[in-house]
N, C-alpha and C positions, 0 to 999 in steps of 0.2 A: 504493500500499499504506500509506503514512504520511500521506495527506492528511487522513483523519478524525482521526488523532492530533493533527496540527498544528492542525486547526480547534479541537479541544478545548483545546489548549494556549493558543491565542489567547484563547479565552473565559476560561480560568483567569488568564491574564495580567492581564486587566481585573478579574475578580471577586476575585482574591486579591492584587491590588496588587503583582504581581511586576515588579520592575525588570528583572532578567536571569536567564536560566536556560540551562543546557547539558544536552543529552540525547545520550548516545552508546550504541550497541549493537554488540557484537561476537559473531560466531558462527563457531565452528570456526577461531578465530584471525584472522578477517577482519572489519574494521569494515564493517558493513552499513548503519549509519545514524549520522550525526552532525549535530547541528543546534544552532545558537545561537538564543535568543529574547531580544528586548530588548537592553538595554545593560548594560555592566559599571559605568558611572558616569554619573549623571544630568547632571553638568556637562560632561563631555567628549563624552558620547553615543557612546562607543566600543562598537560592536556586540560582543555575546558570540559566541565560537566555542568549539570543543571544546578549545582550548588556553588558554582563560581560566582564571586561578587563582581558586578559591573556597575558603572554609573547608569542611571535611568534618565537623567536630564529632565525633559519636560513632562515625562510621565508623572513626575512629582506634582504637577498642577492638579491632577485629580485627587491627590491626597489632601491638598489645601482646600479644594472645593468641597470634598467630603467633610472635612473638619468644619468648614463654614456652615454647611447645611445641618450638621449635627448640632451645632450651637443654635441655629434657627429652630431646629426641632425641640430643643430644650427651652425655647422662649428667651434666649439671651440676645438675639438680634432678629431683624427681619431682612430678607433679601431685598425688599422694596424700600428700605431706609436709605436716606442720603448718607454718603460716607462721612459728611461733616458731623453727623450725630456722634460718631466714634472717633473722628479725627477733627476736633474743633479748630476752626480757623483755616482749614485747608482750602486752597484755591489754586487755580491755574491761570497764569497771566494771559489776558486776551479772551478768556472764555467768559461769556456773559453771565452764565449761571452755573457755577461749580456745584451749587447745592443740588443741581439736577443729576449729578453723577451718583448713581445708586450702587449698592453692593452688587446687584445684578450686572451692572455694566463692567465692574471689575472682573467678575467671573466669566463674562462673555467677550472680553476684549473690545467693548464697544463704548469706551469713555469719550471718544472724540479726539484723543491725542495721537499724533503721529509717532512712529518709533523714535526714541531718544537715545543719546549716547550712553553706552553701558560702562559702568565703573564698579568692579567687584571689590574695591577698597572701602566701599560704604558698608560698614558692618552693623550699623544701628538704624532702625526704622526712622528715627528722627532725622538722621542725615539724608536718607532717601526722600523724606517728606520735604525737607528744606531745599534739596536739589530741584524737586519738581516744582516747588513754589517760587523759587527765587530766580530761576532762569526762564528766558523766553523760549518756548517750544513751539514748533509748527502744529497747528490744529487742522483737523479734518472737517469737523462739523460739530453738531450737537450730540450730546450723549445718546447712544442708540441709533445714530444715523449711519455710521460706517463701522465695519469690523476691521480692526488692525491689531495684530498680535503685539502685546505690550508687556514685557517682563517687568518693567518698572512700575506701571500702575497695578499689575497683578500683585506685586510684592506688598502693596498696602494692605492686602488681606491678612498678611502676617501681623501687622500692627493691630488690626481689628480683632483678630483671634486672641492676641495677648491682652488687649484691653478688656474684652468681655469675659474671658476665661480666667484671668488672673494668673496665667501660667506663661512661661516662655513658649514661643511658637514651637521650637524644636521639642520641648518637653511635652507639649500638648499632643503633637503628632505621635510621639513614641507611646505615651500613656494611653491615649484614646484610640489609636488605630494599630500601630505596629505590635504592641504587646498583646492586646486582646486576640489578634490574629496569629499570635505566636510566630511572627516574622523575625525570628531570632538572628537571622543573618542579614538583616536590613538595618541601615543606620543613616543618619544625617551628619555624622561626625567623621571628619577626615582623620582625626586622631585615633578613632576606634578602628579604622581600617587597618592600622598598623598591628592591631591585636588579633584580627581575624586571619584565618588561613584561607587558602584558595581565593585570593583577591587578584583580579586581573590588573595588568599594567596598561594604562591608556596610551594609545599611539595615534599619531597622524602620519599620513604618507606624503613624502616629498617627491613630487613627480620629476622635478628637475634633477635631483640627486638619485632618483630611483631607489629610495630607501625609506624605511620607517623611522620616525623620531619619537622617542619616549617623551611623554608629557607628565607633568606633576598633576596630582589631583587638585582641581581648583577649590579654593576655600569659599568662593562664591559671594560671601557677605549676605546682604539682604536677598540676593537672587536664589538663596536656598529655598525660599517660598515656592519658587516655580521650577527648581531644578536640582534640589539637594539630596534626594533619596538615592542611596546606593543599595542595590538589592541583588537577589538571585532569581533565576527563572522559576524555581519551585516556590519561593516566597511570593512572587507576584501571581502565581496561579491561585494561591490561597486568597490573596487580595481580590482578584477578579471574581472568585467564587462568592465573596460577600455581596457583590452586586446581583449575581444570579439568585442568591438566596434572600434578596430583598432586604438586606441590612442585618441579616441574622448570622450569628456564629453558633452553630448547633441550635440549641433552644433559646439562646440569649440574643436579644436584639440591641444593637448599638446605635441604630438609626431607623426611623420609620420607613416603610415602603414608599410612602408619598414623597419623602425627600429624596430617596434613591431614584425614583422616576423623574424628578425634576432635573437631575444631573444630565440625563440623556435626551431631554427635549430639544428639538431643533430650533434654537433661538435665532442664530445668525447664519445667513447663507455664505458659505466659503468656497463653493464649487458648483458645478452643474447639478449634481445630486448629492451634495455634502453640506453639512451644517455643523455649527459649533454649539455645544451645550454648556455645561458648567465643568470646565476642565477636561472635557471629552469631545471628540468629533463623532458625528452621527451620519451614517449613510442609510436612509430609511428603507430603501427597497433594493437589496442586492439579491436577486433571484428569490424574492419573497421573504428575505431575511433582513434583519437590522444589524448593521456593523457599527459597533460602538468601540472607539479606540483612541489612542493618543500616542504620538511618536515623541522622540527626543533626540537632541543633537548638542554635543559639546566637544571641545577638543579631546579626542580619544573616547568618545561615546557616540554610539548610534543605537537607537532602541525603538521598539513598538510593542504596545500592550493593548489588548482589547478582548471583547467578549461578544457572543452572538446569543441573545436570550432564547430565541426560538430553538436553537440546537443545544442549549445549556453548555456552551463551549467557551473556554478561555484559552487564548493563545498568547505566548510571550516570545519576543525575539530580542536578544541583547548582544552587543558586540563592543569590542574595545578599540575600534578604529573609527575615526571620523568619516562622514560622507558615505557610509554604507547605506544601500537602499533597504533599510530595515522594514519600511512599510510594505515594500514589494514582497520581501521574504515572508512577512506576516500574512499577507493575503494569499501567497502560495501555500502556506501551511493551512490556512482556513480552507482554501479550495480542496486540498488534499483530504482534510478531515471530513468535509461534507460531500465529497464525490463530484466536484466540478473540475473542468480542465485546469491544469496547473497555471496556464497563462491567462485565464479569465481575469478581467479587470473591473474595478468598481466604477470607474468613470471613463467614458469613451467620448472623445471629442470628434464631431463631424469635421469634414474638410470642405471649405468653399473657396471660390476665387473672388478676390477683391480687386478693384481697379487700382491702377498706380496712384491715383489721387487719394483713394481711401487709405492705401498703405502709407503714402507719404506723410499724412497727418499724424501717424503713430511714431514717426522717426524722432529720436531725441534721447536724452539721458534722464533717467529716473533714479532717485536716490533717497536715502534716509540718514538721519544723524547717527543711527545705530551702526552704519557702515556698509550696508548693502547698496550696491550700485548696478544698474541695469541700463544697457544702451541698445537701442534699436536702430539699425541701419538697413539699407536696401542694396542688394546686388542684382541690378536689373529689376526684375519683378519679384525677387525672392526676399522675404524679410529675414534679416540676420540678427540674432540675439547675442550680445556680449555680456557674460556674467563671470565675475571673478577670474579674469584673464582666460576664459574659455569662450569659444565661438561656436554657435550652433545655428543650423538652418531652422526655420520655423514655417508654420502655415497658419492660415486664418480659419477659425471655426465659426465665427460670425463677425459682424462689423466692429465689435468691440473686444475681440479676443484673438490673440495669437497663441499658438501652441508650440513649445519646443519639441522638435521631432525626436530627438534622441531619448528624451525622458518622458514625453507626453505630458509635461507640466504646462498648464495654461497660464497666460498673462492677460488679465482683464483690465481694460482701460476705462477711465472715468472721464466724462466730458463736461465742459461748461462752455456755452456759446460755441458749440460744435468743435471745440479744441480740447485735446486731452490735458488734464491737469494732474493725473495720478495713474499709476499702474499697480494693480494688485498681484503680488507674486510672492511666493514663499510665506503666505499667510500675513503679509504686511503690505500696507499702502506706501508706495514709494512716490514721492512728489516729483513732478517734472521740473528739471533745472531750467532757470530762466535763460 
C-alpha cells in the first residue's frame, strides 16, 4: 500500500536535498503507518524515526489558537472582543479604528496590517507591542477586509493568553495542552532540546556550494507564539486525535466540541478552494472530504500536520531541511491512506490566454517589509516570475491570477482603478513598489 509513496519519497529525498524526514499516519486512533527517511544528523548519521524531534514552525499556531479558544470556552475572553480590552492603549499608526481589531482577526490574519519586518530579538510581548505601535507600517485595509499572514500580529495572542490566564504563555501551552496529551517529547524550550535524545539537527541547503549548512535552533523570542513548538510525528498524531475526538482525551474533555468546530470554519479565503480558520487551513471538498491542516517553515524546518474528520485520519510530515514540499508529501500520504492516486492535488488551476495588454499591467515588483520580493516580467507573451533569485515560467488562470508552472502556486493580484496594487503569494499580501 505504501510502496509507491516510499518510492516517491526516495526521489524527493534526492531532488529536494532532504537530510531527514518522518511521516506518520493514524486512523481511528490506531497508527497505521510510521516511517523515518534519511538521518537526523549528517555527522552522527542517526536514522530518523517517528520519535525524532523536529521543529514544527507554524504548526504551532494551532496550539495558540486552541489555547485561545479554551480560554473562551472557560469564559475568560470572547473571540469577538476588541484586542484593546486585553491590551489597553494598543493602536496602529494610520489605522482609523484599532478598536475594530478583534481577537478573531488575530486568529485569522485579517487585522489589516501588511507583513512587517521580523526581529527575533524581541523577547517580551511589551517590546513587540511597542514595535507595532511606534513604527509606521503599511496597511491593507480595515480589519476583516484582507487576509495576510502576520506572525507579528498573531504573537499578540500570547500576551492575551498571559493576561487572562495569569500564566506565562509557554507554561500555559505545556500545562493545558502538551501535558494532558502526554506529548512528553514536545517542547517550546531550546534548552530542553539539549536534554532530549533523538533530536534532529536543522539544515539549509546552499545551492551555490552544493552542500548542507547546519543551523542553530532559533530562540524565536515572541515568535514562539506562532512557531515555537518542537515535536515528534507520534506526539503530533496524539494532538491531531484531540480534534477528531472533539476536544476529548479519553473520557476527559479539555475543550468543548463547539470551540473545536470553530477552529476549522472557513473564515478567510486563501485559495481557489482553500480557506483559513483559526490556526488551521481548510479545504472543504476534497473528493467529498474536508482537509484541515497547517504547514510550517523555518531555517532547518519544513512541516505539515492535519486531519480529515470524515476518515478519522491524522497525518504528520516533519523534516529537518528548509524548503521541502512538506505539504505535497502530506497530501500524498493522505491520498495513499484513502485510496486516491498519489499525484491527486487539492487545488487545480485552469489555464487561459490573456492579451499582452492584460499581462503587461501585472508587470512590476511586489514586496513586503518582512523581506519577501516578487517580480513579474514578460518574455514576449510569457509571464516570468522572479522569486528569491529563482526564475520561473508562469501562466494565467484568470484575469487576476498567474500560476507558477513548476510549483503550481498561484499569485493573485488586487486592483484599484484597474491597476494592481498588491499581489497575494505565500499567504501574504505583497505591495506593488512605486
